[in-house]
C-alpha positions, -999 to +999 in steps of 0.1 A: +039+782-191+029+804-162+008+793-132-023+811-145-022+793-178-017+759-161-046+767-137-068+776-166-062+743-184-067+723-152-100+742-144-116+731-177-146+708-172-130+679-191-097+683-172-116+683-139-135+652-150-103+633-159-087+644-126-116+630-107-120+598-127-110+563-118-085+563-146-049+558-133-023+584-143+005+572-165+036+585-148+066+590-171+100+594-155+137+588-161+149+555-146+181+553-126+198+538-156+188+568-178+161+549-197+125+562-198+098+545-178+060+548-178+039+533-151+002+535-142-005+549-107-036+557-088-036+594-079-054+620-058-060+655-072-059+681-044-070+709-066-034+720-070-013+689-070-013+652-080-005+630-051+006+593-054+023+570-029+045+540-032+068+515-014+099+533+000+122+508-017+106+510-051+129+517-081+110+548-090+118+564-056+155+563-062+150+573-099+128+603-089+154+615-064+180+616-092+157+630-119+126+646-104+111+659-137+081+639-147+052+639-172+018+624-165-012+617-187-047+609-177-067+598-207-100+582-215-102+545-223-123+533-252-140+566-258-144+586-289-133+612-293-105+606-268-099+630-239-063+635-229-048+656-201-010+660-202+009+674-172+045+681-165+062+690-132+088+681-106+081+652-083+086+660-046+092+630-024+083+626+013+087+595+035+057+592+058+047+568+085+017+546+078-006+550+049-014+585+037-050+596+033-044+606-003-033+570-011-065+557+004-087+582-015-069+575-048-074+538-043-111+543-034-115+554-071-100+521-083-109+494-058-145+481-062-167+493-033-175+458-021-138+449-019-126+482-004-127+475+033-107+443+029-082+460+007-079+489+032-073+466+061-047+447+042-029+479+032-029+492+068-014+459+080+012+458+052+027+493+051+045+509+080+059+537+058+052+550+023+068+576+000+043+603-011+050+616-046+036+650-051+036+668-085+025+704-088+019+709-125+040+736-142+027+728-176-006+713-188-024+707-220-059+693-226-067+675-259-104+668-265-101+663-303-131+686-308-118+720-297-082+711-291-059+688-310-022+682-311-003+711-327+012+689-355-023+678-365-036+714-364-006+724-386-014+696-410-051+706-412-041+743-418-016+733-446-044+713-463-067+743-462-041+765-480 
């Protein structure tokens, strides 16, 4: 998929809504043992990249260094029809001092406003370093189940019409 096609998918209103939502991304990656993993992570969308942060000694950091290819999904919860944004790319890792602004902004979407200041102060006191995980999408697909559906379902519908 070329960059323009990816940008077109990510610019759609539903994709922008999902990228700005408080829904965590589900990050899929290959663990150090070769088995697949999927974990929810708060993220910040810069307009070009998904940015997440984690503890430097987390298992996913070592795994992503070995196998940087990832897939992410951001999807609605308890909504019909579902809205699903699927993204693939390579994770870039950077060790930074302190707490990155993107981590704070991603968390602001998840932590209730009345608890945010206490949470923020706790995070600043806890982390001396974090690993920033940046994914620039090189593939994207949006499923809204009204105008776009999974290819296998579209093929099934087409076969039934024949």
